[in-house]
PDB file of N, CA, C and O in Angstrom:
ATOM      1  N   UNK A   1      13.839   5.372 -10.788  1.00  0.00           N
ATOM      2  CA  UNK A   1      12.759   4.522 -11.233  1.00  0.00           C
ATOM      3  C   UNK A   1      12.442   3.500 -10.150  1.00  0.00           C
ATOM      4  O   UNK A   1      13.342   2.973  -9.497  1.00  0.00           O
ATOM      5  N   UNK A   2      11.184   3.232  -9.971  1.00  0.00           N
ATOM      6  CA  UNK A   2      10.735   2.226  -9.020  1.00  0.00           C
ATOM      7  C   UNK A   2      10.860   0.848  -9.669  1.00  0.00           C
ATOM      8  O   UNK A   2      10.524   0.674 -10.841  1.00  0.00           O
ATOM      9  N   UNK A   3      11.339  -0.120  -8.909  1.00  0.00           N
ATOM     10  CA  UNK A   3      11.410  -1.514  -9.360  1.00  0.00           C
ATOM     11  C   UNK A   3      10.371  -2.283  -8.556  1.00  0.00           C
ATOM     12  O   UNK A   3      10.386  -2.264  -7.325  1.00  0.00           O
ATOM     13  N   UNK A   4       9.476  -2.953  -9.258  1.00  0.00           N
ATOM     14  CA  UNK A   4       8.373  -3.677  -8.616  1.00  0.00           C
ATOM     15  C   UNK A   4       8.602  -5.168  -8.794  1.00  0.00           C
ATOM     16  O   UNK A   4       8.853  -5.641  -9.902  1.00  0.00           O
ATOM     17  N   UNK A   5       8.514  -5.907  -7.687  1.00  0.00           N
ATOM     18  CA  UNK A   5       8.698  -7.359  -7.707  1.00  0.00           C
ATOM     19  C   UNK A   5       7.345  -8.028  -7.920  1.00  0.00           C
ATOM     20  O   UNK A   5       6.654  -8.373  -6.961  1.00  0.00           O
ATOM     21  N   UNK A   6       6.974  -8.207  -9.184  1.00  0.00           N
ATOM     22  CA  UNK A   6       5.699  -8.834  -9.531  1.00  0.00           C
ATOM     23  C   UNK A   6       5.733 -10.299  -9.090  1.00  0.00           C
ATOM     24  O   UNK A   6       6.705 -10.996  -9.383  1.00  0.00           O
ATOM     25  N   UNK A   7       4.697 -10.785  -8.394  1.00  0.00           N
ATOM     26  CA  UNK A   7       4.704 -12.166  -7.930  1.00  0.00           C
ATOM     27  C   UNK A   7       4.670 -13.181  -9.090  1.00  0.00           C
ATOM     28  O   UNK A   7       5.008 -14.349  -8.893  1.00  0.00           O
ATOM     29  N   UNK A   8       4.272 -12.750 -10.276  1.00  0.00           N
ATOM     30  CA  UNK A   8       4.197 -13.646 -11.435  1.00  0.00           C
ATOM     31  C   UNK A   8       5.446 -13.536 -12.299  1.00  0.00           C
ATOM     32  O   UNK A   8       6.006 -14.555 -12.703  1.00  0.00           O
ATOM     33  N   UNK A   9       5.895 -12.309 -12.590  1.00  0.00           N
ATOM     34  CA  UNK A   9       6.966 -12.064 -13.568  1.00  0.00           C
ATOM     35  C   UNK A   9       8.332 -11.779 -12.957  1.00  0.00           C
ATOM     36  O   UNK A   9       9.340 -11.839 -13.661  1.00  0.00           O
ATOM     37  N   UNK A  10       8.390 -11.475 -11.676  1.00  0.00           N
ATOM     38  CA  UNK A  10       9.654 -11.108 -11.048  1.00  0.00           C
ATOM     39  C   UNK A  10       9.852  -9.597 -11.046  1.00  0.00           C
ATOM     40  O   UNK A  10       8.901  -8.840 -11.238  1.00  0.00           O
ATOM     41  N   UNK A  11      11.077  -9.165 -10.831  1.00  0.00           N
ATOM     42  CA  UNK A  11      11.384  -7.733 -10.702  1.00  0.00           C
ATOM     43  C   UNK A  11      11.317  -7.064 -12.073  1.00  0.00           C
ATOM     44  O   UNK A  11      11.953  -7.500 -13.033  1.00  0.00           O
ATOM     45  N   UNK A  12      10.519  -5.980 -12.134  1.00  0.00           N
ATOM     46  CA  UNK A  12      10.321  -5.235 -13.386  1.00  0.00           C
ATOM     47  C   UNK A  12      10.359  -3.742 -13.106  1.00  0.00           C
ATOM     48  O   UNK A  12      10.152  -3.309 -11.973  1.00  0.00           O
ATOM     49  N   UNK A  13      10.624  -2.955 -14.149  1.00  0.00           N
ATOM     50  CA  UNK A  13      10.626  -1.500 -14.048  1.00  0.00           C
ATOM     51  C   UNK A  13       9.203  -0.973 -13.927  1.00  0.00           C
ATOM     52  O   UNK A  13       8.253  -1.584 -14.417  1.00  0.00           O
ATOM     53  N   UNK A  14       9.077   0.156 -13.275  1.00  0.00           N
ATOM     54  CA  UNK A  14       7.789   0.830 -13.088  1.00  0.00           C
ATOM     55  C   UNK A  14       7.097   1.122 -14.425  1.00  0.00           C
ATOM     56  O   UNK A  14       5.868   1.170 -14.481  1.00  0.00           O
ATOM     57  N   UNK A  15       7.861   1.314 -15.487  1.00  0.00           N
ATOM     58  CA  UNK A  15       7.293   1.663 -16.796  1.00  0.00           C
ATOM     59  C   UNK A  15       6.392   0.568 -17.367  1.00  0.00           C
ATOM     60  O   UNK A  15       5.619   0.831 -18.288  1.00  0.00           O
ATOM     61  N   UNK A  16       6.477  -0.655 -16.836  1.00  0.00           N
ATOM     62  CA  UNK A  16       5.618  -1.748 -17.289  1.00  0.00           C
ATOM     63  C   UNK A  16       4.250  -1.727 -16.613  1.00  0.00           C
ATOM     64  O   UNK A  16       3.367  -2.500 -16.983  1.00  0.00           O
ATOM     65  N   UNK A  17       4.068  -0.854 -15.631  1.00  0.00           N
ATOM     66  CA  UNK A  17       2.861  -0.845 -14.809  1.00  0.00           C
ATOM     67  C   UNK A  17       2.105   0.467 -14.962  1.00  0.00           C
ATOM     68  O   UNK A  17       2.666   1.478 -15.384  1.00  0.00           O
ATOM     69  N   UNK A  18       0.834   0.436 -14.614  1.00  0.00           N
ATOM     70  CA  UNK A  18       0.067   1.666 -14.468  1.00  0.00           C
ATOM     71  C   UNK A  18      -0.496   1.699 -13.048  1.00  0.00           C
ATOM     72  O   UNK A  18      -0.874   0.673 -12.482  1.00  0.00           O
ATOM     73  N   UNK A  19      -0.539   2.900 -12.498  1.00  0.00           N
ATOM     74  CA  UNK A  19      -1.055   3.112 -11.147  1.00  0.00           C
ATOM     75  C   UNK A  19      -2.569   2.974 -11.176  1.00  0.00           C
ATOM     76  O   UNK A  19      -3.230   3.518 -12.060  1.00  0.00           O
ATOM     77  N   UNK A  20      -3.116   2.245 -10.208  1.00  0.00           N
ATOM     78  CA  UNK A  20      -4.552   1.998 -10.189  1.00  0.00           C
ATOM     79  C   UNK A  20      -5.303   2.643  -9.048  1.00  0.00           C
ATOM     80  O   UNK A  20      -6.526   2.521  -8.974  1.00  0.00           O
ATOM     81  N   UNK A  21      -4.605   3.330  -8.150  1.00  0.00           N
ATOM     82  CA  UNK A  21      -5.298   4.019  -7.076  1.00  0.00           C
ATOM     83  C   UNK A  21      -5.031   3.442  -5.699  1.00  0.00           C
ATOM     84  O   UNK A  21      -4.247   2.510  -5.523  1.00  0.00           O
ATOM     85  N   UNK A  22      -5.709   4.028  -4.737  1.00  0.00           N
ATOM     86  CA  UNK A  22      -5.588   3.697  -3.321  1.00  0.00           C
ATOM     87  C   UNK A  22      -6.236   2.343  -3.046  1.00  0.00           C
ATOM     88  O   UNK A  22      -7.413   2.145  -3.347  1.00  0.00           O
ATOM     89  N   UNK A  23      -5.480   1.419  -2.482  1.00  0.00           N
ATOM     90  CA  UNK A  23      -6.000   0.077  -2.192  1.00  0.00           C
ATOM     91  C   UNK A  23      -6.673  -0.010  -0.825  1.00  0.00           C
ATOM     92  O   UNK A  23      -7.114  -1.087  -0.422  1.00  0.00           O
ATOM     93  N   UNK A  24      -6.757   1.110  -0.109  1.00  0.00           N
ATOM     94  CA  UNK A  24      -7.376   1.076   1.218  1.00  0.00           C
ATOM     95  C   UNK A  24      -8.810   1.595   1.205  1.00  0.00           C
ATOM     96  O   UNK A  24      -9.503   1.495   2.217  1.00  0.00           O
ATOM     97  N   UNK A  25      -9.265   2.140   0.093  1.00  0.00           N
ATOM     98  CA  UNK A  25     -10.616   2.702   0.005  1.00  0.00           C
ATOM     99  C   UNK A  25     -11.629   1.553  -0.086  1.00  0.00           C
ATOM    100  O   UNK A  25     -11.455   0.613  -0.861  1.00  0.00           O
ATOM    101  N   UNK A  26     -12.684   1.652   0.721  1.00  0.00           N
ATOM    102  CA  UNK A  26     -13.721   0.613   0.749  1.00  0.00           C
ATOM    103  C   UNK A  26     -14.970   1.127   0.040  1.00  0.00           C
ATOM    104  O   UNK A  26     -15.495   2.189   0.376  1.00  0.00           O
ATOM    105  N   UNK A  27     -15.433   0.369  -0.935  1.00  0.00           N
ATOM    106  CA  UNK A  27     -16.623   0.743  -1.702  1.00  0.00           C
ATOM    107  C   UNK A  27     -17.874   0.579  -0.838  1.00  0.00           C
ATOM    108  O   UNK A  27     -17.980  -0.393  -0.091  1.00  0.00           O
ATOM    109  N   UNK A  28     -18.826   1.518  -0.931  1.00  0.00           N
ATOM    110  CA  UNK A  28     -20.091   1.361  -0.198  1.00  0.00           C
ATOM    111  C   UNK A  28     -20.861   0.129  -0.712  1.00  0.00           C
ATOM    112  O   UNK A  28     -20.634  -0.340  -1.827  1.00  0.00           O
ATOM    113  N   UNK A  29     -21.750  -0.366   0.107  1.00  0.00           N
ATOM    114  CA  UNK A  29     -22.570  -1.520  -0.292  1.00  0.00           C
ATOM    115  C   UNK A  29     -23.417  -1.153  -1.511  1.00  0.00           C
ATOM    116  O   UNK A  29     -23.831  -0.003  -1.657  1.00  0.00           O
ATOM    117  N   UNK A  30     -23.671  -2.118  -2.374  1.00  0.00           N
ATOM    118  CA  UNK A  30     -24.442  -1.856  -3.593  1.00  0.00           C
ATOM    119  C   UNK A  30     -25.838  -1.311  -3.294  1.00  0.00           C
ATOM    120  O   UNK A  30     -26.385  -0.544  -4.086  1.00  0.00           O
ATOM    121  N   UNK A  31     -26.406  -1.694  -2.179  1.00  0.00           N
ATOM    122  CA  UNK A  31     -27.740  -1.232  -1.823  1.00  0.00           C
ATOM    123  C   UNK A  31     -27.759   0.128  -1.137  1.00  0.00           C
ATOM    124  O   UNK A  31     -28.826   0.602  -0.745  1.00  0.00           O
ATOM    125  N   UNK A  32     -26.614   0.756  -0.988  1.00  0.00           N
ATOM    126  CA  UNK A  32     -26.531   2.048  -0.304  1.00  0.00           C
ATOM    127  C   UNK A  32     -27.264   3.115  -1.113  1.00  0.00           C
ATOM    128  O   UNK A  32     -26.903   3.396  -2.256  1.00  0.00           O
ATOM    129  N   UNK A  33     -28.294   3.705  -0.510  1.00  0.00           N
ATOM    130  CA  UNK A  33     -29.113   4.704  -1.205  1.00  0.00           C
ATOM    131  C   UNK A  33     -28.682   6.133  -0.907  1.00  0.00           C
ATOM    132  O   UNK A  33     -28.965   7.040  -1.689  1.00  0.00           O
ATOM    133  N   UNK A  34     -27.996   6.342   0.220  1.00  0.00           N
ATOM    134  CA  UNK A  34     -27.566   7.694   0.576  1.00  0.00           C
ATOM    135  C   UNK A  34     -26.471   8.169  -0.379  1.00  0.00           C
ATOM    136  O   UNK A  34     -25.612   7.390  -0.794  1.00  0.00           O
ATOM    137  N   UNK A  35     -26.514   9.427  -0.714  1.00  0.00           N
ATOM    138  CA  UNK A  35     -25.563   9.992  -1.670  1.00  0.00           C
ATOM    139  C   UNK A  35     -24.176  10.244  -1.081  1.00  0.00           C
ATOM    140  O   UNK A  35     -23.171  10.067  -1.770  1.00  0.00           O
ATOM    141  N   UNK A  36     -24.112  10.654   0.185  1.00  0.00           N
ATOM    142  CA  UNK A  36     -22.837  11.027   0.806  1.00  0.00           C
ATOM    143  C   UNK A  36     -21.797   9.908   0.764  1.00  0.00           C
ATOM    144  O   UNK A  36     -20.656  10.188   0.394  1.00  0.00           O
ATOM    145  N   UNK A  37     -22.115   8.656   1.120  1.00  0.00           N
ATOM    146  CA  UNK A  37     -21.080   7.610   1.050  1.00  0.00           C
ATOM    147  C   UNK A  37     -20.515   7.427  -0.363  1.00  0.00           C
ATOM    148  O   UNK A  37     -19.327   7.142  -0.518  1.00  0.00           O
ATOM    149  N   UNK A  38     -21.342   7.585  -1.381  1.00  0.00           N
ATOM    150  CA  UNK A  38     -20.874   7.447  -2.754  1.00  0.00           C
ATOM    151  C   UNK A  38     -20.014   8.634  -3.183  1.00  0.00           C
ATOM    152  O   UNK A  38     -19.026   8.454  -3.894  1.00  0.00           O
ATOM    153  N   UNK A  39     -20.374   9.834  -2.762  1.00  0.00           N
ATOM    154  CA  UNK A  39     -19.555  11.007  -3.066  1.00  0.00           C
ATOM    155  C   UNK A  39     -18.193  10.882  -2.391  1.00  0.00           C
ATOM    156  O   UNK A  39     -17.163  11.172  -3.000  1.00  0.00           O
ATOM    157  N   UNK A  40     -18.192  10.454  -1.141  1.00  0.00           N
ATOM    158  CA  UNK A  40     -16.931  10.262  -0.422  1.00  0.00           C
ATOM    159  C   UNK A  40     -16.073   9.204  -1.109  1.00  0.00           C
ATOM    160  O   UNK A  40     -14.861   9.380  -1.236  1.00  0.00           O
ATOM    161  N   UNK A  41     -16.683   8.112  -1.550  1.00  0.00           N
ATOM    162  CA  UNK A  41     -15.958   7.024  -2.203  1.00  0.00           C
ATOM    163  C   UNK A  41     -15.311   7.485  -3.512  1.00  0.00           C
ATOM    164  O   UNK A  41     -14.166   7.132  -3.795  1.00  0.00           O
ATOM    165  N   UNK A  42     -16.025   8.256  -4.292  1.00  0.00           N
ATOM    166  CA  UNK A  42     -15.527   8.666  -5.608  1.00  0.00           C
ATOM    167  C   UNK A  42     -14.570   9.852  -5.533  1.00  0.00           C
ATOM    168  O   UNK A  42     -13.547   9.859  -6.217  1.00  0.00           O
ATOM    169  N   UNK A  43     -14.886  10.855  -4.712  1.00  0.00           N
ATOM    170  CA  UNK A  43     -14.158  12.116  -4.772  1.00  0.00           C
ATOM    171  C   UNK A  43     -13.228  12.417  -3.597  1.00  0.00           C
ATOM    172  O   UNK A  43     -12.238  13.125  -3.779  1.00  0.00           O
ATOM    173  N   UNK A  44     -13.506  11.918  -2.431  1.00  0.00           N
ATOM    174  CA  UNK A  44     -12.742  12.303  -1.241  1.00  0.00           C
ATOM    175  C   UNK A  44     -11.610  11.307  -0.993  1.00  0.00           C
ATOM    176  O   UNK A  44     -11.844  10.188  -0.535  1.00  0.00           O
ATOM    177  N   UNK A  45     -10.396  11.723  -1.298  1.00  0.00           N
ATOM    178  CA  UNK A  45      -9.228  10.851  -1.130  1.00  0.00           C
ATOM    179  C   UNK A  45      -8.195  11.520  -0.242  1.00  0.00           C
ATOM    180  O   UNK A  45      -7.998  12.735  -0.295  1.00  0.00           O
ATOM    181  N   UNK A  46      -7.538  10.707   0.574  1.00  0.00           N
ATOM    182  CA  UNK A  46      -6.445  11.193   1.398  1.00  0.00           C
ATOM    183  C   UNK A  46      -5.176  11.254   0.558  1.00  0.00           C
ATOM    184  O   UNK A  46      -5.071  10.584  -0.469  1.00  0.00           O
ATOM    185  N   UNK A  47      -4.234  12.041   0.989  1.00  0.00           N
ATOM    186  CA  UNK A  47      -2.924  12.118   0.358  1.00  0.00           C
ATOM    187  C   UNK A  47      -1.906  11.737   1.432  1.00  0.00           C
ATOM    188  O   UNK A  47      -1.290  12.609   2.044  1.00  0.00           O
ATOM    189  N   UNK A  48      -1.730  10.423   1.661  1.00  0.00           N
ATOM    190  CA  UNK A  48      -0.932   9.971   2.802  1.00  0.00           C
ATOM    191  C   UNK A  48       0.558  10.244   2.630  1.00  0.00           C
ATOM    192  O   UNK A  48       1.076  10.305   1.515  1.00  0.00           O
ATOM    193  N   UNK A  49       1.221  10.405   3.751  1.00  0.00           N
ATOM    194  CA  UNK A  49       2.678  10.500   3.792  1.00  0.00           C
ATOM    195  C   UNK A  49       3.165   9.253   4.498  1.00  0.00           C
ATOM    196  O   UNK A  49       2.727   8.942   5.606  1.00  0.00           O
ATOM    197  N   UNK A  50       4.061   8.550   3.860  1.00  0.00           N
ATOM    198  CA  UNK A  50       4.609   7.343   4.471  1.00  0.00           C
ATOM    199  C   UNK A  50       4.064   6.088   3.813  1.00  0.00           C
ATOM    200  O   UNK A  50       3.690   6.097   2.640  1.00  0.00           O
ATOM    201  N   UNK A  51       4.025   5.006   4.583  1.00  0.00           N
ATOM    202  CA  UNK A  51       3.610   3.699   4.064  1.00  0.00           C
ATOM    203  C   UNK A  51       2.170   3.748   3.562  1.00  0.00           C
ATOM    204  O   UNK A  51       1.290   4.321   4.205  1.00  0.00           O
ATOM    205  N   UNK A  52       1.953   3.144   2.416  1.00  0.00           N
ATOM    206  CA  UNK A  52       0.642   3.202   1.777  1.00  0.00           C
ATOM    207  C   UNK A  52       0.456   1.966   0.890  1.00  0.00           C
ATOM    208  O   UNK A  52       1.420   1.453   0.322  1.00  0.00           O
ATOM    209  N   UNK A  53      -0.796   1.492   0.775  1.00  0.00           N
ATOM    210  CA  UNK A  53      -1.116   0.360  -0.116  1.00  0.00           C
ATOM    211  C   UNK A  53      -1.779   0.903  -1.372  1.00  0.00           C
ATOM    212  O   UNK A  53      -2.708   1.707  -1.299  1.00  0.00           O
ATOM    213  N   UNK A  54      -1.286   0.452  -2.535  1.00  0.00           N
ATOM    214  CA  UNK A  54      -1.772   0.959  -3.817  1.00  0.00           C
ATOM    215  C   UNK A  54      -2.039  -0.188  -4.784  1.00  0.00           C
ATOM    216  O   UNK A  54      -1.409  -1.243  -4.708  1.00  0.00           O
ATOM    217  N   UNK A  55      -2.991   0.035  -5.702  1.00  0.00           N
ATOM    218  CA  UNK A  55      -3.220  -0.903  -6.795  1.00  0.00           C
ATOM    219  C   UNK A  55      -2.314  -0.529  -7.959  1.00  0.00           C
ATOM    220  O   UNK A  55      -2.177   0.648  -8.290  1.00  0.00           O
ATOM    221  N   UNK A  56      -1.702  -1.516  -8.573  1.00  0.00           N
ATOM    222  CA  UNK A  56      -0.908  -1.339  -9.784  1.00  0.00           C
ATOM    223  C   UNK A  56      -1.312  -2.437 -10.765  1.00  0.00           C
ATOM    224  O   UNK A  56      -1.565  -3.571 -10.358  1.00  0.00           O
ATOM    225  N   UNK A  57      -1.374  -2.108 -12.046  1.00  0.00           N
ATOM    226  CA  UNK A  57      -1.742  -3.053 -13.095  1.00  0.00           C
ATOM    227  C   UNK A  57      -0.502  -3.340 -13.938  1.00  0.00           C
ATOM    228  O   UNK A  57       0.117  -2.417 -14.466  1.00  0.00           O
ATOM    229  N   UNK A  58      -0.143  -4.603 -14.066  1.00  0.00           N
ATOM    230  CA  UNK A  58       1.037  -4.977 -14.850  1.00  0.00           C
ATOM    231  C   UNK A  58       0.632  -5.094 -16.322  1.00  0.00           C
ATOM    232  O   UNK A  58       0.376  -6.184 -16.832  1.00  0.00           O
ATOM    233  N   UNK A  59       0.583  -3.959 -16.973  1.00  0.00           N
ATOM    234  CA  UNK A  59       0.067  -3.841 -18.338  1.00  0.00           C
ATOM    235  C   UNK A  59       0.953  -4.548 -19.355  1.00  0.00           C
ATOM    236  O   UNK A  59       0.442  -5.229 -20.244  1.00  0.00           O
ATOM    237  N   UNK A  60       2.265  -4.399 -19.242  1.00  0.00           N
ATOM    238  CA  UNK A  60       3.175  -4.939 -20.249  1.00  0.00           C
ATOM    239  C   UNK A  60       3.520  -6.406 -19.982  1.00  0.00           C
ATOM    240  O   UNK A  60       3.983  -7.104 -20.884  1.00  0.00           O
ATOM    241  N   UNK A  61       3.303  -6.872 -18.774  1.00  0.00           N
ATOM    242  CA  UNK A  61       3.664  -8.242 -18.414  1.00  0.00           C
ATOM    243  C   UNK A  61       2.464  -9.168 -18.340  1.00  0.00           C
ATOM    244  O   UNK A  61       1.799  -9.422 -19.344  1.00  0.00           O
ATOM    245  N   UNK A  62       2.194  -9.668 -17.150  1.00  0.00           N
ATOM    246  CA  UNK A  62       1.171 -10.692 -16.917  1.00  0.00           C
ATOM    247  C   UNK A  62      -0.250 -10.146 -16.890  1.00  0.00           C
ATOM    248  O   UNK A  62      -1.204 -10.922 -16.845  1.00  0.00           O
ATOM    249  N   UNK A  63      -0.411  -8.819 -16.918  1.00  0.00           N
ATOM    250  CA  UNK A  63      -1.707  -8.145 -16.910  1.00  0.00           C
ATOM    251  C   UNK A  63      -2.498  -8.359 -15.612  1.00  0.00           C
ATOM    252  O   UNK A  63      -3.717  -8.190 -15.596  1.00  0.00           O
ATOM    253  N   UNK A  64      -1.828  -8.720 -14.554  1.00  0.00           N
ATOM    254  CA  UNK A  64      -2.469  -8.922 -13.260  1.00  0.00           C
ATOM    255  C   UNK A  64      -2.551  -7.610 -12.498  1.00  0.00           C
ATOM    256  O   UNK A  64      -1.710  -6.726 -12.665  1.00  0.00           O
ATOM    257  N   UNK A  65      -3.584  -7.493 -11.653  1.00  0.00           N
ATOM    258  CA  UNK A  65      -3.686  -6.365 -10.720  1.00  0.00           C
ATOM    259  C   UNK A  65      -2.941  -6.759  -9.461  1.00  0.00           C
ATOM    260  O   UNK A  65      -3.088  -7.876  -8.963  1.00  0.00           O
ATOM    261  N   UNK A  66      -2.141  -5.836  -8.949  1.00  0.00           N
ATOM    262  CA  UNK A  66      -1.313  -6.078  -7.777  1.00  0.00           C
ATOM    263  C   UNK A  66      -1.630  -5.076  -6.679  1.00  0.00           C
ATOM    264  O   UNK A  66      -2.116  -3.977  -6.947  1.00  0.00           O
ATOM    265  N   UNK A  67      -1.352  -5.463  -5.447  1.00  0.00           N
ATOM    266  CA  UNK A  67      -1.388  -4.533  -4.319  1.00  0.00           C
ATOM    267  C   UNK A  67       0.050  -4.368  -3.868  1.00  0.00           C
ATOM    268  O   UNK A  67       0.710  -5.325  -3.462  1.00  0.00           O
ATOM    269  N   UNK A  68       0.517  -3.134  -3.949  1.00  0.00           N
ATOM    270  CA  UNK A  68       1.905  -2.809  -3.647  1.00  0.00           C
ATOM    271  C   UNK A  68       1.957  -1.912  -2.426  1.00  0.00           C
ATOM    272  O   UNK A  68       1.220  -0.930  -2.339  1.00  0.00           O
ATOM    273  N   UNK A  69       2.820  -2.245  -1.486  1.00  0.00           N
ATOM    274  CA  UNK A  69       3.054  -1.369  -0.344  1.00  0.00           C
ATOM    275  C   UNK A  69       4.248  -0.493  -0.699  1.00  0.00           C
ATOM    276  O   UNK A  69       5.333  -0.987  -1.002  1.00  0.00           O
ATOM    277  N   UNK A  70       4.021   0.838  -0.653  1.00  0.00           N
ATOM    278  CA  UNK A  70       5.058   1.788  -1.054  1.00  0.00           C
ATOM    279  C   UNK A  70       5.064   2.963  -0.095  1.00  0.00           C
ATOM    280  O   UNK A  70       4.013   3.418   0.356  1.00  0.00           O
ATOM    281  N   UNK A  71       6.244   3.446   0.210  1.00  0.00           N
ATOM    282  CA  UNK A  71       6.392   4.641   1.038  1.00  0.00           C
ATOM    283  C   UNK A  71       6.317   5.850   0.111  1.00  0.00           C
ATOM    284  O   UNK A  71       7.150   5.999  -0.782  1.00  0.00           O
ATOM    285  N   UNK A  72       5.331   6.709   0.316  1.00  0.00           N
ATOM    286  CA  UNK A  72       5.116   7.839  -0.588  1.00  0.00           C
ATOM    287  C   UNK A  72       6.156   8.942  -0.424  1.00  0.00           C
ATOM    288  O   UNK A  72       6.255   9.820  -1.281  1.00  0.00           O
ATOM    289  N   UNK A  73       6.924   8.917   0.642  1.00  0.00           N
ATOM    290  CA  UNK A  73       7.980   9.918   0.830  1.00  0.00           C
ATOM    291  C   UNK A  73       9.285   9.484   0.165  1.00  0.00           C
ATOM    292  O   UNK A  73       9.932  10.278  -0.519  1.00  0.00           O
ATOM    293  N   UNK A  74       9.664   8.240   0.364  1.00  0.00           N
ATOM    294  CA  UNK A  74      10.952   7.765  -0.136  1.00  0.00           C
ATOM    295  C   UNK A  74      10.823   6.919  -1.406  1.00  0.00           C
ATOM    296  O   UNK A  74      11.825   6.626  -2.057  1.00  0.00           O
ATOM    297  N   UNK A  75       9.610   6.530  -1.757  1.00  0.00           N
ATOM    298  CA  UNK A  75       9.321   5.633  -2.890  1.00  0.00           C
ATOM    299  C   UNK A  75       9.921   4.244  -2.701  1.00  0.00           C
ATOM    300  O   UNK A  75      10.059   3.497  -3.669  1.00  0.00           O
ATOM    301  N   UNK A  76      10.274   3.892  -1.480  1.00  0.00           N
ATOM    302  CA  UNK A  76      10.761   2.550  -1.199  1.00  0.00           C
ATOM    303  C   UNK A  76       9.587   1.592  -1.322  1.00  0.00           C
ATOM    304  O   UNK A  76       8.503   1.845  -0.797  1.00  0.00           O
ATOM    305  N   UNK A  77       9.819   0.491  -2.022  1.00  0.00           N
ATOM    306  CA  UNK A  77       8.773  -0.479  -2.289  1.00  0.00           C
ATOM    307  C   UNK A  77       8.862  -1.607  -1.273  1.00  0.00           C
ATOM    308  O   UNK A  77       9.940  -2.131  -0.995  1.00  0.00           O
ATOM    309  N   UNK A  78       7.703  -1.972  -0.724  1.00  0.00           N
ATOM    310  CA  UNK A  78       7.629  -3.079   0.221  1.00  0.00           C
ATOM    311  C   UNK A  78       7.078  -4.319  -0.458  1.00  0.00           C
ATOM    312  O   UNK A  78       7.489  -4.665  -1.566  1.00  0.00           O
ATOM    313  N   UNK A  79       6.165  -4.973   0.196  1.00  0.00           N
ATOM    314  CA  UNK A  79       5.613  -6.216  -0.346  1.00  0.00           C
ATOM    315  C   UNK A  79       4.691  -5.945  -1.520  1.00  0.00           C
ATOM    316  O   UNK A  79       4.093  -4.876  -1.643  1.00  0.00           O
ATOM    317  N   UNK A  80       4.596  -6.946  -2.375  1.00  0.00           N
ATOM    318  CA  UNK A  80       3.735  -6.875  -3.545  1.00  0.00           C
ATOM    319  C   UNK A  80       3.009  -8.198  -3.651  1.00  0.00           C
ATOM    320  O   UNK A  80       3.639  -9.254  -3.605  1.00  0.00           O
ATOM    321  N   UNK A  81       1.681  -8.159  -3.795  1.00  0.00           N
ATOM    322  CA  UNK A  81       0.907  -9.383  -3.903  1.00  0.00           C
ATOM    323  C   UNK A  81      -0.187  -9.221  -4.959  1.00  0.00           C
ATOM    324  O   UNK A  81      -0.536  -8.102  -5.335  1.00  0.00           O
ATOM    325  N   UNK A  82      -0.713 -10.330  -5.425  1.00  0.00           N
ATOM    326  CA  UNK A  82      -1.818 -10.277  -6.364  1.00  0.00           C
ATOM    327  C   UNK A  82      -3.040  -9.691  -5.668  1.00  0.00           C
ATOM    328  O   UNK A  82      -3.331 -10.046  -4.526  1.00  0.00           O
ATOM    329  N   UNK A  83      -3.748  -8.809  -6.336  1.00  0.00           N
ATOM    330  CA  UNK A  83      -4.909  -8.140  -5.730  1.00  0.00           C
ATOM    331  C   UNK A  83      -5.969  -9.157  -5.338  1.00  0.00           C
ATOM    332  O   UNK A  83      -6.652  -8.974  -4.330  1.00  0.00           O
ATOM    333  N   UNK A  84      -6.118 -10.215  -6.107  1.00  0.00           N
ATOM    334  CA  UNK A  84      -7.151 -11.202  -5.789  1.00  0.00           C
ATOM    335  C   UNK A  84      -6.834 -11.975  -4.509  1.00  0.00           C
ATOM    336  O   UNK A  84      -7.732 -12.552  -3.895  1.00  0.00           O
ATOM    337  N   UNK A  85      -5.549 -11.988  -4.100  1.00  0.00           N
ATOM    338  CA  UNK A  85      -5.142 -12.677  -2.881  1.00  0.00           C
ATOM    339  C   UNK A  85      -5.054 -11.749  -1.680  1.00  0.00           C
ATOM    340  O   UNK A  85      -4.958 -12.220  -0.547  1.00  0.00           O
ATOM    341  N   UNK A  86      -5.085 -10.440  -1.903  1.00  0.00           N
ATOM    342  CA  UNK A  86      -4.948  -9.461  -0.812  1.00  0.00           C
ATOM    343  C   UNK A  86      -6.203  -9.435   0.040  1.00  0.00           C
ATOM    344  O   UNK A  86      -7.323  -9.534  -0.461  1.00  0.00           O
ATOM    345  N   UNK A  87      -5.988  -9.300   1.335  1.00  0.00           N
ATOM    346  CA  UNK A  87      -7.138  -9.274   2.250  1.00  0.00           C
ATOM    347  C   UNK A  87      -7.678  -7.876   2.393  1.00  0.00           C
ATOM    348  O   UNK A  87      -8.645  -7.659   3.123  1.00  0.00           O
TER     349      UNK A  87
END
C-alpha cells in the first residue's frame, strides 16, 4: 500500500485518496478553436516510466487536491503538495 504524506492531515493510507490523473498535462487556452489540441488534451496520454507528477484527491480526509510525485516503477512516493500551491 502507498502511504501519502498529506500536507494537511499527515501520513495516510492510499485508500483515503482517489487518483486524479496526470499533473503535467496542460489544458489548451479557452479560446482555442482548433480541434487537434483539444483531442490531444482529452485523449492522448503518455504512460511514463519512472518519476511522475500526479493529482490525488484526499476524499476521506481534508478533501484537498494534491500533487504527488511518485515513481511509477517502484511506487516510491516523493514530495506531496497542495495542488493550489503547485507551480
